[in-house]
N, C-alpha and C positions, 0 to 999 in steps of 0.2 A: 287541921280541917280535912275532912274527907274529900277525896278527889272529885267525886261527882257533885258534891255541894259546891265546891269551888268552881267547877266547870259551869254549873247553873248560874252562879253569881256573875261569872265572866260573860256568859251568854246574855244574861239580863242587861248587863252594862253595855254590851255590844248592840243589842237590839234598841236600847234607849238612845244610844248615840246615832244609830242608823235612822231611827224614827224622828228624832228632833233635829239632827244636823245634816241628814242625808248622805253621810259618808258611806263608802262601800263596805260590804261585809268583810272582805278579805283584808283590807287595810286596817279596819277597826279591830278585828279579831287578832291579827298578827301583833298589833301594838299591845293589846290587853294581855295576850298570852305571854309575850316576852316579859312584860312588867311583873306578872305574877309567877313566872317560872313554873308553869303548869307542866305536869308529866305528859307523856305521849298519850296515855289513856284519857287524861283530862282534855287535852287538845282535841282529840277525836270526838269526844262527847260534846264539848262546847260547840265545835264546828257543826256537828250533826244537828244539834238543837237550833242553832242560828239559821243554818241553811234550810232545815225542815220548816221552821216557823215562817221564814220569808217565802218559801215555796207555797205554803198553805195559808198564807195570811188572810186572803179573802174569805176562805171557808171558816177559819178560826174566828174572824170578826163577825161572821154571820151567826156563829154559835153564841158568841158573847152577846150580841144584840138580842138574840132569842131568849137567852136565859137571864139577862139583865135589861129588860125593856125600858126601864125608867132612866137608864143611863146610855145615851148615844155613845157609840164606841169612840168616835172622834173627839168627844168631850171628856172621856175618862182621863185620869192622870196617866201620863206616859208610862210610869212605873207599873201601875195597876194593870193597864192594858197589856203590857208585855209579860208580866207575870202570868196573867190568864192565858195568853197565847202559848207560852212555854208549857204550862200545866196541861192545857187541852191538847196540845201536840203530843206530849208524852202519854197522856191517857189514851189517845187514839192510835199512836204510831209506835210505841215503844213497849212491846210485851214483856221485856225483861225487867221493867220497873213496876213493882206492885202499885195498885191503885192508891192505897193508903200512903205509900211513900211519895207518890207524885203530888198528892194533896198536901201532905205535911211539908214537903219541900217548898211548895208554892206559898203556904202560910208563913213559913220561916223567912222566905225572901221578902214577903210583905212586911213582916215585923222588922226586918233589917233595913229595907230600902223605902218602904211606904210610909204613909201617914198613920196616925193612931187608929183610924178606922179601916185601913187597908186589909189587915188580916181577916177581920170579920167579913168584909165585902168579898174578898177572894174566896174564902171558905164557903160563903153563901152561894156565889155563882157556880162554883164547882159542885157543890152539893145539889143544887137545882139541876145541873147538867146530868149528874149521875142518877138522879131520880128518874129522869126521862130516858136514860140509856143504861140498862142493866149491864153489869160487867161482861157478860158473855158476848154482847154485840159490839163492844168497844173496839177490840183489836182484830181488825179484818185480816 
């Protein structure tokens, strides 16, 4: 498995645990990284994703609420909510990840960890977001 894909999976698992159990990010990440024997590059990427999502969570949730108004953020499946947070964070804050890659990775996470309808939901929310935000204005 590619390092960044594995790091995204670990970041999703960490955010899920933090979201539903309230554990600290450091403890959760250290445990998951040790279990998966992630490379240094992967550790850095997973840590950056988790810390970035947690730092920007309020803004990311506002974006989700705006682009999925029928679904209150606090009522979304925890997996779906955190997949969207990761993807939106990458789209806005990580210029070395191409837009198509960020979306594809989010859909793949939804296929692996979400329900049968999760991939289409994630793709739809991200597509709606991108229609409102042309690529040139995403990465400040």
